C-alpha positions as CSV (number, residue, x, y, z in Angstrom):
1,M,41.9,80.2,-229.6
2,A,43.8,77.6,-227.5
3,P,45.8,79.1,-224.7
4,N,49.6,78.8,-224.8
5,I,50.7,75.7,-223.1
6,L,52.6,77.7,-220.3
7,S,49.3,79.2,-219.4
8,I,47.8,75.8,-219.1
9,F,50.3,74.9,-216.4
10,R,50.7,78.3,-214.7
11,N,50.9,78.3,-210.9
12,T,51.6,74.6,-210.8
13,S,54.7,72.6,-210.1
14,I,54.5,71.0,-213.6
15,I,55.8,74.0,-215.4
16,F,59.1,73.8,-213.6
17,W,59.3,70.3,-214.3
18,L,58.8,70.7,-217.9
19,L,61.3,73.6,-218.2
20,T,64.0,71.9,-216.2
21,T,64.0,68.3,-215.6
22,I,62.7,67.3,-219.1
23,N,64.8,69.6,-221.0
24,T,68.0,67.9,-219.8
25,Y,67.5,65.6,-222.7
26,T,69.9,66.6,-225.5
27,Q,68.9,65.8,-229.1
28,T,72.2,66.1,-230.6
29,V,76.0,65.6,-229.7
30,T,79.1,66.8,-231.3
31,D,82.3,64.9,-231.3
32,I,85.9,66.5,-231.0
33,D,86.1,66.6,-235.0
34,G,82.7,68.5,-235.2
35,N,80.7,65.4,-236.4
36,T,77.1,65.8,-235.1
37,Y,75.1,62.8,-233.9
38,N,71.3,62.6,-233.2
39,T,70.4,60.8,-230.1
40,V,67.7,58.5,-229.0
41,E,66.1,57.3,-225.9
42,I,65.3,53.6,-225.6
43,G,63.8,52.5,-222.1
44,T,66.2,54.3,-219.7
45,Q,69.1,54.3,-221.9
46,V,70.2,57.2,-224.3
47,W,72.2,56.1,-227.5
48,L,73.8,57.8,-230.3
49,K,71.6,57.4,-233.5
50,S,74.6,56.6,-235.8
51,D,78.0,54.9,-235.6
52,M,81.0,56.8,-234.8
53,K,83.1,58.6,-237.5
54,V,85.5,60.4,-235.4
55,L,89.3,60.6,-236.2
56,H,90.6,62.0,-232.9
57,Y,90.2,61.2,-229.3
58,P,88.4,63.7,-227.0
59,D,91.8,65.2,-226.0
60,G,92.5,66.0,-229.6
61,S,95.1,63.2,-230.1
62,P,94.7,61.2,-233.5
63,I,93.3,57.8,-233.7
64,T,95.7,55.9,-235.6
65,E,93.7,52.5,-236.1
66,V,90.7,53.7,-237.9
67,W,89.5,52.9,-241.4
68,S,86.9,54.1,-243.8
69,Y,85.2,51.3,-245.8
70,N,87.1,50.6,-249.0
71,D,89.2,53.8,-247.9
72,N,86.2,55.9,-248.9
73,D,85.3,58.8,-246.8
74,S,82.0,59.4,-248.4
75,L,81.1,55.9,-247.1
76,A,82.2,57.0,-243.6
77,N,80.0,59.7,-243.7
78,I,77.0,57.4,-244.3
79,Y,77.9,54.5,-242.2
80,G,80.7,55.6,-239.8
81,R,84.3,54.4,-239.6
82,L,85.7,51.1,-238.5
83,Y,88.1,50.7,-235.3
84,T,90.0,48.0,-233.7
85,W,88.9,47.3,-230.2
86,D,91.9,48.8,-228.6
87,A,91.8,52.0,-230.6
88,A,88.0,52.4,-229.9
89,M,88.7,52.0,-226.1
90,N,91.6,54.3,-226.3
91,Y,93.7,51.4,-225.1
92,S,91.9,50.9,-221.9
93,T,90.5,47.5,-220.7
94,E,87.8,48.9,-218.4
95,E,84.3,48.4,-219.1
96,K,82.2,51.4,-220.0
97,T,85.3,53.6,-220.8
98,Q,85.0,56.8,-222.8
99,G,87.3,55.4,-225.6
100,I,86.6,57.4,-228.7
101,C,83.2,58.8,-227.5
102,P,82.4,62.3,-226.8
103,D,82.5,63.5,-223.1
104,G,79.7,62.2,-221.1
105,W,79.3,59.0,-223.3
106,H,80.9,55.6,-223.4
107,I,81.6,52.2,-225.2
108,P,78.7,50.2,-224.0
109,S,79.3,46.9,-222.0
110,D,77.8,43.6,-223.1
111,V,75.5,44.0,-220.2
112,E,74.3,47.3,-221.4
113,W,73.7,45.6,-225.0
114,S,71.6,43.1,-223.2
115,T,69.6,45.6,-221.3
116,L,68.9,47.0,-224.8
117,G,67.9,43.8,-226.2
118,N,65.8,42.8,-223.1
119,F,63.9,46.0,-223.4
120,L,63.0,45.5,-227.0
121,G,61.7,42.0,-226.3
122,G,64.8,39.9,-226.3
123,D,67.8,39.4,-228.5
124,M,65.8,37.0,-230.9
125,I,63.7,39.9,-232.3
126,A,65.5,43.0,-231.1
127,G,67.7,43.3,-234.0
128,G,64.7,44.0,-236.5
129,K,63.7,46.9,-234.0
130,L,67.3,48.4,-234.3
131,K,67.7,48.2,-238.1
132,E,67.0,51.1,-240.6
133,N,63.7,49.8,-242.0
134,S,64.3,49.9,-245.8
135,N,66.5,48.4,-248.5
136,N,68.2,51.6,-249.3
137,Y,71.3,50.4,-247.4
138,W,70.4,46.8,-246.2
139,N,70.5,44.1,-248.7
140,S,67.1,42.1,-249.2
141,P,65.3,40.8,-247.3
142,N,66.4,43.0,-244.3
143,T,64.3,40.5,-242.1
144,G,62.1,41.9,-239.3
145,A,63.5,45.5,-239.8
146,T,61.2,47.9,-238.5
147,N,63.5,50.4,-236.5
148,E,60.7,51.1,-234.1
149,S,63.4,51.9,-231.6
150,G,64.7,54.7,-233.5
151,F,68.3,53.1,-233.3
152,T,68.7,53.2,-237.2
153,S,71.5,50.6,-237.5
154,L,73.1,50.6,-240.9
155,P,75.2,47.7,-242.4
156,A,78.8,49.1,-242.1
157,G,80.6,45.8,-242.9
158,E,84.1,45.1,-241.6
159,Y,87.8,45.3,-242.3
160,D,89.6,41.8,-241.3
161,D,93.2,42.7,-241.6
162,T,93.4,41.7,-245.5
163,H,90.1,43.1,-247.1
164,Y,87.0,45.0,-246.7
165,Q,83.7,42.9,-246.6
166,F,79.9,42.7,-245.5
167,L,78.8,46.3,-246.5
168,N,75.1,46.3,-246.9
169,M,75.0,43.0,-245.0
170,Y,76.2,43.4,-241.4
171,N,76.4,46.0,-238.7
172,I,79.2,44.8,-236.2
173,I,79.6,46.9,-233.1
174,W,82.0,46.6,-230.5
175,S,81.2,46.3,-226.8
176,S,83.7,47.3,-223.9
177,T,83.7,43.7,-222.5
178,E,87.0,42.1,-222.9
179,V,87.4,38.2,-222.7
180,S,91.0,37.8,-223.0
181,S,94.1,39.7,-224.3
182,S,93.3,39.0,-227.7
183,Y,89.4,38.7,-227.5
184,A,86.4,41.0,-227.0
185,K,82.7,40.9,-227.3
186,Y,80.6,42.6,-229.9
187,R,77.0,42.6,-231.3
188,Y,76.0,42.3,-234.7
189,L,72.7,42.7,-236.8
190,S,72.3,40.9,-240.3
191,Y,70.3,41.5,-243.4
192,D,68.7,38.1,-243.1
193,S,67.9,38.0,-239.4
194,E,65.9,39.9,-236.7
195,S,68.4,39.0,-234.1
196,L,70.7,41.0,-232.0
197,S,73.6,38.6,-231.9
198,T,76.6,38.5,-229.7
199,Y,79.9,37.2,-230.4
200,T,83.6,37.1,-229.3
201,Y,86.3,37.6,-231.8
202,F,89.9,39.3,-232.2
203,K,90.5,42.7,-231.0
204,D,92.5,43.7,-234.1
205,F,89.5,43.3,-236.4
206,R,88.0,46.7,-237.5
207,Y,84.3,47.2,-236.4
208,S,81.8,50.0,-235.8
209,V,81.4,51.7,-232.5
210,R,77.9,53.2,-231.2
211,C,78.1,55.2,-227.9
212,I,75.8,55.3,-225.0
213,K,75.3,58.0,-222.6
214,N,77.0,57.7,-219.1
215,T,73.5,58.4,-217.3
216,S,70.0,57.6,-218.1
217,V,67.8,60.5,-218.4
218,G,64.8,58.9,-216.7
219,I,62.2,61.4,-217.9
220,N,60.2,58.6,-219.9
221,K,59.7,56.4,-216.8
222,I,57.2,57.0,-213.8
223,P,58.9,55.4,-210.7
224,N,57.5,52.1,-209.7
225,R,54.8,52.0,-212.3
226,G,56.8,50.6,-215.0
227,F,55.7,53.0,-217.8
228,M,58.0,53.6,-220.7
229,I,57.9,55.7,-223.8
230,F,60.2,55.0,-226.8
231,P,61.9,56.0,-229.0
232,N,62.4,59.7,-228.3
233,P,63.0,61.3,-230.8
234,V,60.4,59.3,-232.7
235,D,60.1,58.9,-236.5
236,M,57.2,56.6,-237.4
237,V,55.8,54.7,-234.4
238,L,55.7,55.9,-230.8
239,N,55.9,52.8,-228.4
240,I,54.2,53.1,-224.9
241,N,54.7,50.0,-222.6
242,Q,53.3,49.7,-219.1
243,A,53.6,47.1,-216.4
244,E,49.7,46.8,-216.1
245,D,47.1,47.1,-218.9
246,K,45.0,49.6,-217.1
247,P,43.5,52.2,-219.6
248,K,45.0,55.6,-219.8
249,K,44.1,58.5,-221.9
250,A,46.9,60.1,-223.9
251,I,46.7,63.6,-225.4
252,L,49.5,65.2,-227.7
253,L,49.8,68.8,-227.4
254,N,51.9,71.1,-229.5
255,Q,53.8,74.0,-227.8
256,Q,50.8,76.2,-228.1
257,G,48.6,73.9,-226.0
258,Q,46.5,72.7,-229.0
259,E,45.5,69.1,-229.1
260,I,47.2,67.2,-232.1
261,K,45.8,63.9,-231.4
262,N,44.3,61.6,-228.6
263,F,44.4,57.9,-228.1
264,C,44.0,55.1,-225.5
265,V,46.9,53.4,-223.8
266,C,44.8,50.2,-223.2
267,Q,47.3,47.5,-223.2
268,K,50.7,46.6,-221.8
269,I,52.2,47.2,-225.2
270,N,50.9,50.1,-227.3
271,C,52.0,51.3,-230.7
272,E,50.7,54.8,-232.0
273,D,51.2,55.8,-235.6
274,M,53.0,59.1,-235.7
275,K,53.6,59.6,-239.5
276,T,51.2,62.3,-239.8
277,V,52.6,64.4,-237.2
278,K,54.7,67.3,-238.2
279,P,58.4,67.5,-237.0
280,G,58.6,69.5,-233.7
281,I,58.5,69.4,-230.0
282,Y,55.3,68.2,-228.2
283,I,53.9,67.6,-224.7
284,L,52.2,64.1,-224.3
285,K,49.7,64.3,-221.6
286,V,48.8,60.9,-219.9
287,E,46.2,60.6,-217.3
288,D,44.3,57.8,-215.6
289,K,42.1,58.0,-212.4
290,K,45.2,58.3,-210.0
291,A,47.3,60.7,-211.7
292,T,48.3,63.0,-214.7
293,N,51.8,63.0,-216.2
294,Y,53.5,64.9,-218.8
295,Y,56.3,63.8,-221.4
296,K,58.4,65.9,-223.9
297,I,58.1,64.2,-227.3
298,I,60.5,65.0,-230.1
299,K,59.0,64.3,-233.7
300,N,61.6,64.0,-236.4
């Protein structure tokens, strides 16, 4: 019988690290209205895994400039709600302000959106890695969609002051970056493109909001070695990127210390199929000639 995983690391410093540092990662976040959102690590950033649907600010005061697509709350439960820029920002003009986001989270700046796009290989292809990868919500052809980041973008459409449009075609998401008294930057994803595009438009249009955590967790990066694991939680594919293509052995262990699978991290960009792994919490052991490191992996 395989020993319990705590026994494996007994009398070593790694057990303290596993039980403290790595567990600071929070899988879900709840807003002031009681809506619960899953979260996902992408590189050094932590994002909500769906767009906001909240109707009140964190202090409990009502949001007045908020809409459900076609005034249909059942659609809001799927796609989130639509907000003017001022409402999303709680009438602040400061980048990275909390706005409608839960405590500890904020409206992402345009630079933070760029960081996300760059980590996923550049804005020209990052959109595909952010979109939910089926035609259940996105119109065909849903170009390039893999959702390998775990971001799970859905096409919530917009409200342009006169009518609702673009449901199942576009996900248009505010940044906290102001351009002028009337304009702000947003990012959008399209059913017919794999790009993460940026644009500047009127603040009084109603778009989606996706929140980012105030601080990066840093548990998936070995300092000065450029080693990244994402997304976390993972659905279908676990991505492992490293600065140098030096082979490493990876072993996925369950909480009882049993080996679930092992594989080689042999290239700078590695993709490991996780479809057959049951949902749960795992420890990924990664070792080379110099060191052994451990990561908490959550499988959805």
